[in-house]
C-alpha positions, 0 to 999 in steps of 0.5 A: 467514464470521462472527467466531465462526468465526475463530481466536484469532490474528486478534486478535493480528494486529489489535492490530499494526494502527496503528489498534488500537495500544496495545490488548491481545488481550482489549481487542480481543475486547471491541471485536469481540464482536458478531461482525458482521464478515466475513472473506473469502479471495481468491486471487492476482489476484482484485479485492478492490474496484473503483475507484468502489466505495463504501467502506462497510467498514473493510478490514483485511488479516489475511494476504497483500498487496494492491495498489492500482492506478489506471487514468487517463483514457488507460487507463494503469495506475498502482500506488499502493501495496502494503498487506500484513497487519496494515495496513488498506485505504482508511481515509482514505475510509471517512467521506468525503462521497463515499466512493468508492475512488479505486483498485481493489484487487487481491490480490497473494498469497493473502490474507485481509481482515477487513470491518467495517461502517462503522457498527460501526467508528463504535461502536468509535471512540465506545467507545475513545479510543485507537482514535480517536486512533489513527484520526486519526493514520493519517488525517493520515499518509495525507494526507502519503503521498497528497501525496508520491505525487502529487509523485512521480508529477507533478513528477518526471522519470522519472530522478527516480523511478528514483533515488529508488526505487533509493536507497530500495531500497538503504537497505532492503537495506543494499547498493548492489546491488539484485536487483529482485523486480518485472518492468520492466512492474511497475516502469513501473506504479509510476512511471506510465510506459510500459515502453519509457520506463522501459527506455530511461531505465535504459540512459541512466542506465547509459551515464552511469555512474549505475548498472550493469545485469545483468539484474535486478540493478542496482548503484549506481555514482554516489550523488551524481548519484542523489541530485541526480536524486532531489531 
């Protein structure tokens, strides 16, 4: 579907994206006035893009949520991150010499994604210094995120990963008791471990008095120990 068929609200979504922060709807309409973008719709669990594909388009999530998933050499699935509207996908790889996607992008919910060819986005960067500055900022932030993710997956123990996750989730919800939306398998994918290893470690942490488990409800009972494990 071309831009001519899009609703006006599309531009209101785009200006919420960090790449276009500081622009008005009118500014954005002018930048996209060529209408040579596409909007594609995906159902939950549809594959938006596969690991190893060339990244030749700027992809902006207009509605819904996608997940970046990586499969290692042993076939183990690792969840890298979730990306929801109005954020963009794989911005750091758009201009790489080898611009292959390092992850597969899978729809978690029904979603709409805008695809803008790389050469057309290059035109926007040349025309608008605000977007250029925003893009450089986004790339730097992505480098920090990827560095932190490597540290999380590689150097932390399972207990460390769980502790870091629980402390951040507790802070987000403002409570020491967390009700998980994820299944144990989904959490295992996030931590890059097997489900049995995750279940065993959670039980060990409960036996040590660090947390209390009740089905999908986890209560943090020893914050000092959790903070020490998460360091």
